[in-house]
N, CA, C, O and the ligand as a Tripos MOL2 file, in Angstrom:
@<TRIPOS>MOLECULE
protein
  229   227    58     0     0
PROTEIN
NO_CHARGES

@<TRIPOS>ATOM
      1 N           7.9270    2.0360    7.2970 N.3       1 MET1
      2 CA          6.7080    2.2270    6.2220 C.3       1 MET1
      3 C           5.9080    3.5630    6.5850 C.2       1 MET1
      4 O           5.4330    3.8310    7.6890 O.2       1 MET1
      5 N           5.8640    4.2430    5.5780 N.am      2 THR2
      6 CA          5.2520    5.3820    5.8200 C.3       2 THR2
      7 C           3.8160    5.5090    5.1710 C.2       2 THR2
      8 O           3.6110    5.1630    4.0080 O.2       2 THR2
      9 N           2.8690    6.0080    5.9640 N.am      3 VAL3
     10 CA          1.4510    5.9440    5.4400 C.3       3 VAL3
     11 C           1.0880    7.4120    5.3190 C.2       3 VAL3
     12 O           1.3620    8.1650    6.2530 O.2       3 VAL3
     13 N           0.4520    7.8950    4.1580 N.am      4 PRO4
     14 CA          0.0160    9.0300    3.9950 C.3       4 PRO4
     15 C          -1.3170    9.4770    4.9240 C.2       4 PRO4
     16 O          -2.2930    8.7270    4.9350 O.2       4 PRO4
     17 N          -1.3220   10.4990    5.5600 N.am      5 SER5
     18 CA         -2.4450   10.7180    6.5480 C.3       5 SER5
     19 C          -3.7260   10.7070    5.6910 C.2       5 SER5
     20 O          -3.8240   11.3190    4.6270 O.2       5 SER5
     21 N          -4.7960    9.8850    6.3000 N.am      6 SER6
     22 CA         -5.9360    9.8060    5.6540 C.3       6 SER6
     23 C          -7.0980    9.4830    6.8270 C.2       6 SER6
     24 O          -6.8430    8.9250    7.8940 O.2       6 SER6
     25 N          -8.3150    9.9090    6.4420 N.am      7 ASP7
     26 CA         -9.3130    9.5950    7.2680 C.3       7 ASP7
     27 C          -9.5730    8.0170    7.4580 C.2       7 ASP7
     28 O          -9.7040    7.5000    8.5670 O.2       7 ASP7
     29 N          -9.6330    7.2740    6.1670 N.am      8 VAL8
     30 CA         -9.8140    5.9130    6.2780 C.3       8 VAL8
     31 C          -8.5450    5.0940    6.4580 C.2       8 VAL8
     32 O          -7.6260    5.2830    5.6600 O.2       8 VAL8
     33 N          -8.4280    4.3150    7.3110 N.am      9 PRO9
     34 CA         -7.4510    3.4020    7.5750 C.3       9 PRO9
     35 C          -7.2150    2.3110    6.3440 C.2       9 PRO9
     36 O          -8.1220    1.7750    5.7070 O.2       9 PRO9
     37 N          -5.9080    2.1220    6.1680 N.am     10 HIS10
     38 CA         -5.6410    1.1700    5.0010 C.3      10 HIS10
     39 C          -6.3290   -0.1180    5.2200 C.2      10 HIS10
     40 O          -6.0520   -0.7270    6.2540 O.2      10 HIS10
     41 N          -7.2030   -0.6310    4.3790 N.am     11 PRO11
     42 CA         -8.1030   -1.8500    4.5580 C.3      11 PRO11
     43 C          -7.1600   -3.1570    4.6830 C.2      11 PRO11
     44 O          -7.5770   -4.1800    5.2270 O.2      11 PRO11
     45 N          -5.8050   -3.0480    4.1190 N.am     12 ARG12
     46 CA         -5.0940   -4.3980    3.9370 C.3      12 ARG12
     47 C          -4.0190   -4.3070    5.1980 C.2      12 ARG12
     48 O          -3.3170   -5.2880    5.4390 O.2      12 ARG12
     49 N          -3.9130   -3.1270    5.9770 N.am     13 ALA13
     50 CA         -3.0340   -3.0080    6.9940 C.3      13 ALA13
     51 C          -3.4210   -3.7720    8.1640 C.2      13 ALA13
     52 O          -4.6190   -3.7790    8.4470 O.2      13 ALA13
     53 N          -2.5280   -4.4790    8.9610 N.am     14 PRO14
     54 CA         -2.9270   -5.0720   10.1900 C.3      14 PRO14
     55 C          -3.1620   -3.9030   11.3410 C.2      14 PRO14
     56 O          -2.4960   -2.8700   11.4150 O.2      14 PRO14
     57 N          -4.2180   -4.2700   12.2010 N.am     15 VAL15
     58 CA         -4.6160   -3.2150   13.2830 C.3      15 VAL15
     59 C          -3.6720   -3.2710   14.3830 C.2      15 VAL15
     60 O          -3.7610   -4.3190   15.0230 O.2      15 VAL15
     61 N          -2.8350   -2.4940   14.7690 N.am     16 PRO16
     62 CA         -1.8520   -2.6140   15.7550 C.3      16 PRO16
     63 C          -2.4730   -2.9910   17.1190 C.2      16 PRO16
     64 O          -1.8230   -3.5800   17.9820 O.2      16 PRO16
     65 N          -3.7550   -2.6250   17.2700 N.am     17 ALA17
     66 CA         -4.2940   -2.7960   18.6430 C.3      17 ALA17
     67 C          -4.9260   -4.3880   18.5310 C.2      17 ALA17
     68 O          -5.3370   -4.8690   19.5870 O.2      17 ALA17
     69 N          -4.9930   -4.9960   17.6220 N.am     18 CYS18
     70 CA         -5.5810   -6.1760   17.4480 C.3      18 CYS18
     71 C          -4.5780   -7.4980   17.6070 C.2      18 CYS18
     72 O          -3.7180   -7.7160   16.7530 O.2      18 CYS18
     73 N          -4.7380   -8.2900   18.6690 N.am     19 ALA19
     74 CA         -3.7720   -9.3200   18.8650 C.3      19 ALA19
     75 C          -3.7670  -10.2520   17.7340 C.2      19 ALA19
     76 O          -2.6950  -10.7860   17.4490 O.2      19 ALA19
     77 N          -4.9250  -10.5500   16.9780 N.am     20 THR20
     78 CA         -4.9120  -11.5110   15.8980 C.3      20 THR20
     79 C          -4.2000  -10.9430   14.7890 C.2      20 THR20
     80 O          -3.4330  -11.6530   14.1400 O.2      20 THR20
     81 N          -4.3880   -9.6630   14.4900 N.am     21 CYS21
     82 CA         -3.7990   -8.9110   13.4710 C.3      21 CYS21
     83 C          -2.1370   -8.9840   13.6400 C.2      21 CYS21
     84 O          -1.3660   -9.1620   12.6970 O.2      21 CYS21
     85 N          -1.7780   -8.8230   14.9230 N.am     22 LYS22
     86 CA         -0.3310   -8.7990   15.2250 C.3      22 LYS22
     87 C           0.1700  -10.1510   15.0940 C.2      22 LYS22
     88 O           1.2700  -10.3450   14.5770 O.2      22 LYS22
     89 N          -0.6390  -11.2220   15.5740 N.am     23 ASP23
     90 CA         -0.1580  -12.5460   15.5040 C.3      23 ASP23
     91 C           0.1940  -12.8640   14.0780 C.2      23 ASP23
     92 O           1.3380  -13.2350   13.8150 O.2      23 ASP23
     93 N          -0.7210  -12.7400   13.1370 N.am     24 LEU24
     94 CA         -0.8920  -13.2080   11.7300 C.3      24 LEU24
     95 C           0.2820  -12.4500   10.9380 C.2      24 LEU24
     96 O           1.0920  -13.0170   10.2040 O.2      24 LEU24
     97 N           0.2440  -11.2250   11.1780 N.am     25 ALA25
     98 CA          1.3310  -10.3330   10.6380 C.3      25 ALA25
     99 C           2.8360  -10.8210   11.0290 C.2      25 ALA25
    100 O           3.7890  -10.8140   10.2490 O.2      25 ALA25
    101 N           2.8630  -11.2060   12.2620 N.am     26 GLY26
    102 CA          4.0010  -11.7410   12.7430 C.3      26 GLY26
    103 C           4.4830  -13.0490   12.0090 C.2      26 GLY26
    104 O           5.6460  -13.2330   11.6510 O.2      26 GLY26
    105 N           3.4810  -13.8990   11.8380 N.am     27 GLN27
    106 CA          3.5940  -15.2640   11.1720 C.3      27 GLN27
    107 C           4.1860  -14.9340    9.6440 C.2      27 GLN27
    108 O           5.1750  -15.4520    9.1260 O.2      27 GLN27
    109 N           3.4560  -14.1000    9.1710 N.am     28 ARG28
    110 CA          3.8130  -13.6420    7.6990 C.3      28 ARG28
    111 C           5.1220  -13.1490    7.6310 C.2      28 ARG28
    112 O           5.8160  -13.4420    6.6580 O.2      28 ARG28
    113 N           5.6180  -12.3360    8.6630 N.am     29 ASP29
    114 CA          6.9630  -11.7140    8.4680 C.3      29 ASP29
    115 C           7.9530  -12.8150    8.8590 C.2      29 ASP29
    116 O           8.9660  -12.9250    8.1680 O.2      29 ASP29
    117 N           7.7980  -13.5040    9.7240 N.am     30 SER30
    118 CA          8.8410  -14.6100    9.9470 C.3      30 SER30
    119 C           8.9990  -15.5490    8.9280 C.2      30 SER30
    120 O          10.1190  -15.9830    8.6590 O.2      30 SER30
    121 N           7.6410  -16.0360    8.1210 N.am     31 ALA31
    122 CA          7.7920  -16.7710    7.1790 C.3      31 ALA31
    123 C           8.4280  -16.2400    5.9680 C.2      31 ALA31
    124 O           9.0080  -16.9900    5.1820 O.2      31 ALA31
    125 N           8.3310  -14.8260    5.7690 N.am     32 ARG32
    126 CA          8.8380  -14.1120    4.7700 C.3      32 ARG32
    127 C          10.5660  -14.1300    5.1450 C.2      32 ARG32
    128 O          11.3870  -14.3390    4.2520 O.2      32 ARG32
    129 N          10.9210  -13.9140    6.3940 N.am     33 ALA33
    130 CA         12.2570  -14.0130    6.6810 C.3      33 ALA33
    131 C          12.9020  -15.3970    6.3890 C.2      33 ALA33
    132 O          14.1040  -15.5680    6.1860 O.2      33 ALA33
    133 N          11.9740  -16.3320    6.3950 N.am     34 GLU34
    134 CA         12.5600  -17.6880    6.5040 C.3      34 GLU34
    135 C          12.5630  -18.0510    4.8280 C.2      34 GLU34
    136 O          13.1170  -19.0920    4.4730 O.2      34 GLU34
    137 N          11.9370  -17.1750    3.8300 N.am     35 PHE35
    138 CA         11.9310  -17.4330    2.6170 C.3      35 PHE35
    139 C          10.8630  -18.7180    2.3850 C.2      35 PHE35
    140 O          10.9970  -19.5310    1.4710 O.2      35 PHE35
    141 N           9.8990  -18.7450    3.2690 N.am     36 ASP36
    142 CA          8.8500  -19.7960    3.2300 C.3      36 ASP36
    143 C           7.6700  -19.3980    2.4330 C.2      36 ASP36
    144 O           6.6910  -19.0170    3.0750 O.2      36 ASP36
    145 N           7.5910  -19.4220    1.0860 N.am     37 ARG37
    146 CA          6.7120  -18.7130    0.3520 C.3      37 ARG37
    147 C           5.2530  -19.1920    0.6520 C.2      37 ARG37
    148 O           4.3140  -18.3980    0.7100 O.2      37 ARG37
    149 N           5.1150  -20.6190    0.8490 N.am     38 SER38
    150 CA          3.7690  -21.1780    1.0370 C.3      38 SER38
    151 C           3.2650  -20.5510    2.4630 C.2      38 SER38
    152 O           2.1750  -19.9950    2.5990 O.2      38 SER38
    153 N           4.2130  -20.7270    3.4840 N.am     39 LYS39
    154 CA          3.7780  -20.0000    4.7340 C.3      39 LYS39
    155 C           3.3320  -18.8270    4.6850 C.2      39 LYS39
    156 O           2.2960  -18.4860    5.2550 O.2      39 LYS39
    157 N           4.1340  -17.9830    3.9250 N.am     40 GLU40
    158 CA          3.7700  -16.5900    3.8040 C.3      40 GLU40
    159 C           2.4290  -16.2420    3.0900 C.2      40 GLU40
    160 O           1.6900  -15.3130    3.4160 O.2      40 GLU40
    161 N           2.2360  -17.0610    2.1380 N.am     41 ALA41
    162 CA          0.8180  -16.9840    1.5360 C.3      41 ALA41
    163 C          -0.3590  -17.5390    2.2870 C.2      41 ALA41
    164 O          -1.5150  -17.1760    2.0730 O.2      41 ALA41
    165 N           0.0360  -18.5480    3.2860 N.am     42 ASP42
    166 CA         -0.9720  -18.9530    4.0590 C.3      42 ASP42
    167 C          -1.4250  -17.8550    5.1320 C.2      42 ASP42
    168 O          -2.5820  -17.6260    5.4820 O.2      42 ASP42
    169 N          -0.1180  -17.1540    5.6290 N.am     43 ALA43
    170 CA         -0.5140  -16.0960    6.7610 C.3      43 ALA43
    171 C          -1.3510  -14.9960    6.0460 C.2      43 ALA43
    172 O          -2.3050  -14.4360    6.5850 O.2      43 ALA43
    173 N          -0.8750  -14.7130    4.6810 N.am     44 ASN44
    174 CA         -1.5510  -13.7250    4.0390 C.3      44 ASN44
    175 C          -3.1430  -13.8020    3.9760 C.2      44 ASN44
    176 O          -3.9600  -12.9220    4.2510 O.2      44 ASN44
    177 N          -3.3390  -15.0580    3.5490 N.am     45 VAL45
    178 CA         -4.8140  -15.4480    3.2850 C.3      45 VAL45
    179 C          -5.5080  -15.3190    4.4630 C.2      45 VAL45
    180 O          -6.5520  -14.6670    4.4370 O.2      45 VAL45
    181 N          -5.0540  -15.9160    5.7120 N.am     46 LEU46
    182 CA         -5.6120  -15.7810    6.9710 C.3      46 LEU46
    183 C          -5.8970  -14.1980    7.5240 C.2      46 LEU46
    184 O          -6.9120  -13.8470    8.1260 O.2      46 LEU46
    185 N          -4.7850  -13.3640    7.1810 N.am     47 LEU47
    186 CA         -4.7820  -11.9870    7.6380 C.3      47 LEU47
    187 C          -5.9180  -11.4310    6.8100 C.2      47 LEU47
    188 O          -6.7980  -10.7900    7.3840 O.2      47 LEU47
    189 N          -5.9680  -11.6340    5.4620 N.am     48 ARG48
    190 CA         -6.8580  -10.8450    4.7590 C.3      48 ARG48
    191 C          -8.4910  -11.2670    5.0860 C.2      48 ARG48
    192 O          -9.4950  -10.5570    5.1380 O.2      48 ARG48
    193 N          -8.3210  -12.6200    5.2660 N.am     49 ARG49
    194 CA         -9.8170  -13.0070    5.8580 C.3      49 ARG49
    195 C         -10.2820  -12.4020    7.2340 C.2      49 ARG49
    196 O         -11.4050  -11.9990    7.5370 O.2      49 ARG49
    197 N          -9.1880  -12.4380    7.9550 N.am     50 HIS50
    198 CA         -9.6210  -11.8000    9.4000 C.3      50 HIS50
    199 C          -9.8460  -10.3930    9.2710 C.2      50 HIS50
    200 O         -10.8130   -9.9210    9.8690 O.2      50 HIS50
    201 N          -9.0400   -9.5730    8.5210 N.am     51 LEU51
    202 CA         -9.3670   -8.2480    8.2910 C.3      51 LEU51
    203 C         -10.7450   -7.8690    7.6340 C.2      51 LEU51
    204 O         -11.3550   -6.8500    7.9580 O.2      51 LEU51
    205 N         -11.1780   -8.7340    6.7160 N.am     52 ARG52
    206 CA        -12.4990   -8.6800    6.0520 C.3      52 ARG52
    207 C         -13.7020   -9.1130    7.0610 C.2      52 ARG52
    208 O         -14.8260   -8.6150    7.1170 O.2      52 ARG52
    209 N         -13.2240  -10.0550    7.7560 N.am     53 GLN53
    210 CA        -14.4850  -10.4150    8.7800 C.3      53 GLN53
    211 C         -14.4500   -9.5940   10.1280 C.2      53 GLN53
    212 O         -15.4960   -9.3170   10.7160 O.2      53 GLN53
    213 N         -13.3420   -9.2560   10.5460 N.am     54 GLU54
    214 CA        -13.4130   -8.6250   11.9680 C.3      54 GLU54
    215 C         -13.2370   -7.1080   11.8270 C.2      54 GLU54
    216 O         -13.6850   -6.3980   12.7270 O.2      54 GLU54
    217 N         -12.5760   -6.5090   10.6960 N.am     55 HIS55
    218 CA        -12.3400   -5.1670   10.6180 C.3      55 HIS55
    219 C         -13.1570   -4.4760    9.2920 C.2      55 HIS55
    220 O         -13.1000   -3.2810    9.0020 O.2      55 HIS55
    221 N         -13.8240   -5.3680    8.6590 N.am     56 ARG56
    222 CA        -14.6150   -4.8760    7.3950 C.3      56 ARG56
    223 C         -13.6220   -4.2400    6.4100 C.2      56 ARG56
    224 O         -13.9140   -3.2200    5.7860 O.2      56 ARG56
    225 N         -12.4410   -4.8680    6.2860 N.am     57 GLY57
    226 CA        -11.3920   -4.3070    5.3590 C.3      57 GLY57
    227 C         -11.6180   -4.6190    3.9590 C.2      57 GLY57
    228 O         -10.8310   -4.2180    3.1020 O.2      57 GLY57
    229 ZN         -7.4660   -7.9210   13.7080 Zn       58 ZN58
@<TRIPOS>BOND
     1     1     2 1
     2     2     3 1
     3     3     4 2
     4     3     5 am
     5     5     6 1
     6     6     7 1
     7     7     8 2
     8     7     9 am
     9     9    10 1
    10    10    11 1
    11    11    12 2
    12    11    13 am
    13    13    14 1
    14    14    15 1
    15    15    16 2
    16    15    17 am
    17    17    18 1
    18    18    19 1
    19    19    20 2
    20    19    21 am
    21    21    22 1
    22    22    23 1
    23    23    24 2
    24    23    25 am
    25    25    26 1
    26    26    27 1
    27    27    28 2
    28    27    29 am
    29    29    30 1
    30    30    31 1
    31    31    32 2
    32    31    33 am
    33    33    34 1
    34    34    35 1
    35    35    36 2
    36    35    37 am
    37    37    38 1
    38    38    39 1
    39    39    40 2
    40    39    41 am
    41    41    42 1
    42    42    43 1
    43    43    44 2
    44    43    45 am
    45    45    46 1
    46    46    47 1
    47    47    48 2
    48    47    49 am
    49    49    50 1
    50    50    51 1
    51    51    52 2
    52    51    53 am
    53    53    54 1
    54    54    55 1
    55    55    56 2
    56    55    57 am
    57    57    58 1
    58    58    59 1
    59    59    60 2
    60    59    61 am
    61    61    62 1
    62    62    63 1
    63    63    64 2
    64    63    65 am
    65    65    66 1
    66    66    67 1
    67    67    68 2
    68    67    69 am
    69    69    70 1
    70    70    71 1
    71    71    72 2
    72    71    73 am
    73    73    74 1
    74    74    75 1
    75    75    76 2
    76    75    77 am
    77    77    78 1
    78    78    79 1
    79    79    80 2
    80    79    81 am
    81    81    82 1
    82    82    83 1
    83    83    84 2
    84    83    85 am
    85    85    86 1
    86    86    87 1
    87    87    88 2
    88    87    89 am
    89    89    90 1
    90    90    91 1
    91    91    92 2
    92    91    93 am
    93    93    94 1
    94    94    95 1
    95    95    96 2
    96    95    97 am
    97    97    98 1
    98    98    99 1
    99    99   100 2
   100    99   101 am
   101   101   102 1
   102   102   103 1
   103   103   104 2
   104   103   105 am
   105   105   106 1
   106   106   107 1
   107   107   108 2
   108   107   109 am
   109   109   110 1
   110   110   111 1
   111   111   112 2
   112   111   113 am
   113   113   114 1
   114   114   115 1
   115   115   116 2
   116   115   117 am
   117   117   118 1
   118   118   119 1
   119   119   120 2
   120   119   121 am
   121   121   122 1
   122   122   123 1
   123   123   124 2
   124   123   125 am
   125   125   126 1
   126   126   127 1
   127   127   128 2
   128   127   129 am
   129   129   130 1
   130   130   131 1
   131   131   132 2
   132   131   133 am
   133   133   134 1
   134   134   135 1
   135   135   136 2
   136   135   137 am
   137   137   138 1
   138   138   139 1
   139   139   140 2
   140   139   141 am
   141   141   142 1
   142   142   143 1
   143   143   144 2
   144   143   145 am
   145   145   146 1
   146   146   147 1
   147   147   148 2
   148   147   149 am
   149   149   150 1
   150   150   151 1
   151   151   152 2
   152   151   153 am
   153   153   154 1
   154   154   155 1
   155   155   156 2
   156   155   157 am
   157   157   158 1
   158   158   159 1
   159   159   160 2
   160   159   161 am
   161   161   162 1
   162   162   163 1
   163   163   164 2
   164   163   165 am
   165   165   166 1
   166   166   167 1
   167   167   168 2
   168   167   169 am
   169   169   170 1
   170   170   171 1
   171   171   172 2
   172   171   173 am
   173   173   174 1
   174   174   175 1
   175   175   176 2
   176   175   177 am
   177   177   178 1
   178   178   179 1
   179   179   180 2
   180   179   181 am
   181   181   182 1
   182   182   183 1
   183   183   184 2
   184   183   185 am
   185   185   186 1
   186   186   187 1
   187   187   188 2
   188   187   189 am
   189   189   190 1
   190   190   191 1
   191   191   192 2
   192   191   193 am
   193   193   194 1
   194   194   195 1
   195   195   196 2
   196   195   197 am
   197   197   198 1
   198   198   199 1
   199   199   200 2
   200   199   201 am
   201   201   202 1
   202   202   203 1
   203   203   204 2
   204   203   205 am
   205   205   206 1
   206   206   207 1
   207   207   208 2
   208   207   209 am
   209   209   210 1
   210   210   211 1
   211   211   212 2
   212   211   213 am
   213   213   214 1
   214   214   215 1
   215   215   216 2
   216   215   217 am
   217   217   218 1
   218   218   219 1
   219   219   220 2
   220   219   221 am
   221   221   222 1
   222   222   223 1
   223   223   224 2
   224   223   225 am
   225   225   226 1
   226   226   227 1
   227   227   228 2
@<TRIPOS>SUBSTRUCTURE
     1 MET1         2 RESIDUE 1 A MET
     2 THR2         6 RESIDUE 1 A THR
     3 VAL3        10 RESIDUE 1 A VAL
     4 PRO4        14 RESIDUE 1 A PRO
     5 SER5        18 RESIDUE 1 A SER
     6 SER6        22 RESIDUE 1 A SER
     7 ASP7        26 RESIDUE 1 A ASP
     8 VAL8        30 RESIDUE 1 A VAL
     9 PRO9        34 RESIDUE 1 A PRO
    10 HIS10       38 RESIDUE 1 A HIS
    11 PRO11       42 RESIDUE 1 A PRO
    12 ARG12       46 RESIDUE 1 A ARG
    13 ALA13       50 RESIDUE 1 A ALA
    14 PRO14       54 RESIDUE 1 A PRO
    15 VAL15       58 RESIDUE 1 A VAL
    16 PRO16       62 RESIDUE 1 A PRO
    17 ALA17       66 RESIDUE 1 A ALA
    18 CYS18       70 RESIDUE 1 A CYS
    19 ALA19       74 RESIDUE 1 A ALA
    20 THR20       78 RESIDUE 1 A THR
    21 CYS21       82 RESIDUE 1 A CYS
    22 LYS22       86 RESIDUE 1 A LYS
    23 ASP23       90 RESIDUE 1 A ASP
    24 LEU24       94 RESIDUE 1 A LEU
    25 ALA25       98 RESIDUE 1 A ALA
    26 GLY26      102 RESIDUE 1 A GLY
    27 GLN27      106 RESIDUE 1 A GLN
    28 ARG28      110 RESIDUE 1 A ARG
    29 ASP29      114 RESIDUE 1 A ASP
    30 SER30      118 RESIDUE 1 A SER
    31 ALA31      122 RESIDUE 1 A ALA
    32 ARG32      126 RESIDUE 1 A ARG
    33 ALA33      130 RESIDUE 1 A ALA
    34 GLU34      134 RESIDUE 1 A GLU
    35 PHE35      138 RESIDUE 1 A PHE
    36 ASP36      142 RESIDUE 1 A ASP
    37 ARG37      146 RESIDUE 1 A ARG
    38 SER38      150 RESIDUE 1 A SER
    39 LYS39      154 RESIDUE 1 A LYS
    40 GLU40      158 RESIDUE 1 A GLU
    41 ALA41      162 RESIDUE 1 A ALA
    42 ASP42      166 RESIDUE 1 A ASP
    43 ALA43      170 RESIDUE 1 A ALA
    44 ASN44      174 RESIDUE 1 A ASN
    45 VAL45      178 RESIDUE 1 A VAL
    46 LEU46      182 RESIDUE 1 A LEU
    47 LEU47      186 RESIDUE 1 A LEU
    48 ARG48      190 RESIDUE 1 A ARG
    49 ARG49      194 RESIDUE 1 A ARG
    50 HIS50      198 RESIDUE 1 A HIS
    51 LEU51      202 RESIDUE 1 A LEU
    52 ARG52      206 RESIDUE 1 A ARG
    53 GLN53      210 RESIDUE 1 A GLN
    54 GLU54      214 RESIDUE 1 A GLU
    55 HIS55      218 RESIDUE 1 A HIS
    56 ARG56      222 RESIDUE 1 A ARG
    57 GLY57      226 RESIDUE 1 A GLY
    58 ZN58       229 GROUP 0 **** ****
Protein backbone atom coordinates (compact mmCIF):
# COMPACT_ATOMS: atom_id res chain seq x y z
CA MET A 1 0.00 0.00 0.00
CA THR A 2 1.51 3.29 -1.09
CA VAL A 3 0.64 6.51 0.66
CA PRO A 4 1.44 9.88 -0.89
CA SER A 5 3.68 11.96 1.34
CA SER A 6 1.66 14.42 3.36
CA ASP A 7 1.92 16.42 6.55
CA VAL A 8 -1.32 14.94 7.87
CA PRO A 9 -1.50 11.23 8.62
CA HIS A 10 -4.38 9.37 7.03
CA PRO A 11 -7.23 9.55 9.55
CA ARG A 12 -8.52 6.04 8.85
CA ALA A 13 -5.14 4.33 8.77
CA PRO A 14 -4.13 2.29 11.81
CA VAL A 15 -1.23 3.82 13.73
CA PRO A 16 1.66 1.33 13.48
CA ALA A 17 3.07 2.22 16.90
CA CYS A 18 -0.28 1.68 18.62
CA ALA A 19 -0.91 -1.84 19.97
CA THR A 20 -4.70 -1.41 19.82
CA CYS A 21 -4.61 -0.29 16.19
CA LYS A 22 -2.39 -3.21 15.33
CA ASP A 23 -4.68 -5.62 17.15
CA LEU A 24 -7.87 -4.32 15.53
CA ALA A 25 -6.30 -4.12 12.07
CA GLY A 26 -5.10 -7.71 12.53
CA GLN A 27 -8.61 -8.82 13.51
CA ARG A 28 -10.02 -7.10 10.45
CA ASP A 29 -7.43 -8.63 8.15
CA SER A 30 -7.92 -12.15 9.46
CA ALA A 31 -11.72 -11.77 9.27
CA ARG A 32 -11.33 -10.65 5.67
CA ALA A 33 -9.06 -13.61 4.96
CA GLU A 34 -11.78 -15.90 6.36
CA PHE A 35 -14.47 -14.09 4.30
CA ASP A 36 -16.25 -13.35 7.57
CA ARG A 37 -18.03 -10.14 6.59
CA SER A 38 -19.74 -9.50 9.91
CA LYS A 39 -16.51 -9.99 11.85
CA GLU A 40 -14.73 -7.71 9.41
CA ALA A 41 -17.42 -5.05 9.85
CA ASP A 42 -17.19 -5.36 13.65
CA ALA A 43 -13.44 -4.89 13.58
CA ASN A 44 -13.85 -1.89 11.25
CA VAL A 45 -16.31 -0.26 13.63
CA LEU A 46 -14.01 -0.83 16.60
CA LEU A 47 -11.00 0.45 14.68
CA ARG A 48 -12.81 3.59 13.50
CA ARG A 49 -14.13 4.30 17.00
CA HIS A 50 -10.68 3.77 18.47
CA LEU A 51 -9.06 6.06 15.88
CA ARG A 52 -11.62 8.76 16.61
CA GLN A 53 -11.27 8.50 20.37
CA GLU A 54 -7.54 7.87 20.73
CA HIS A 55 -6.05 9.47 17.65
CA ARG A 56 -8.65 12.14 16.79
CA GLY A 57 -9.02 10.57 13.34
ZN1 LIG B 1 -4.51 3.24 18.00
